[in-house]
C-alpha positions as CSV (number, residue, x, y, z in Angstrom):
1,M,0.1,-0.2,0.1
2,K,1.1,3.7,-0.7
3,H,0.9,6.7,1.4
4,T,1.8,10.3,1.3
5,F,4.3,10.8,3.8
6,Y,6.5,14.2,4.6
7,D,10.1,13.7,3.6
8,V,12.0,16.8,6.6
9,K,15.0,16.1,5.0
10,A,14.0,16.8,1.2
11,K,11.4,19.0,2.7
12,A,8.6,18.2,0.0
13,K,5.7,15.2,0.0
14,V,6.7,11.8,-1.0
15,N,4.8,8.7,-1.8
16,A,6.3,5.8,-0.6
17,D,5.1,2.1,0.5
18,V,3.8,1.4,3.9
19,T,5.9,-0.9,5.7
20,E,4.5,-1.2,9.2
21,F,1.5,0.0,10.8
22,V,2.3,1.4,14.5
23,T,0.8,2.8,17.3
24,Y,2.1,5.1,20.1
25,G,1.5,6.3,23.6
26,E,-1.1,4.5,26.3
27,A,-4.5,3.3,26.0
28,G,-7.1,6.2,26.1
29,R,-4.0,8.6,24.2
30,M,-3.1,6.4,21.6
31,R,-1.8,7.6,18.0
32,Y,-1.8,5.8,15.1
33,A,1.0,5.6,12.5
34,F,2.1,4.4,9.1
35,K,5.8,3.9,8.7
36,G,7.6,3.9,5.7
37,K,11.2,4.3,3.6
38,T,12.7,6.9,1.3
39,A,14.8,5.5,-1.8
40,D,17.8,6.1,-0.1
41,G,16.6,4.2,3.1
42,R,15.8,7.0,5.7
43,S,12.7,6.4,7.5
44,L,9.6,7.9,7.2
45,T,6.7,8.6,10.1
46,A,3.2,9.8,9.1
47,F,0.2,9.9,11.5
48,V,-3.4,9.2,10.8
49,S,-6.5,9.0,12.3
50,K,-7.6,5.7,14.0
51,D,-10.1,5.2,10.9
52,V,-7.7,5.4,8.2
53,W,-5.1,2.8,10.3
54,E,-7.7,0.3,10.9
55,K,-9.1,0.5,7.2
56,A,-5.3,0.3,5.9
57,K,-4.7,-2.7,8.2
58,K,-7.8,-4.6,7.2
59,G,-7.2,-4.2,3.3
């Protein structure tokens, strides 16, 4: 699955494959994110809503 990430080093939006579905925080204060990699191997993180995260994880 592809998603749009913001590449901080390039200061531009990039499309990359989602490699992981992760959560941050504790119960009641969860944040949902997609992890990806740039072409040169740098990590990318995009925070998304719970609904988007759950739909992507299922499908």
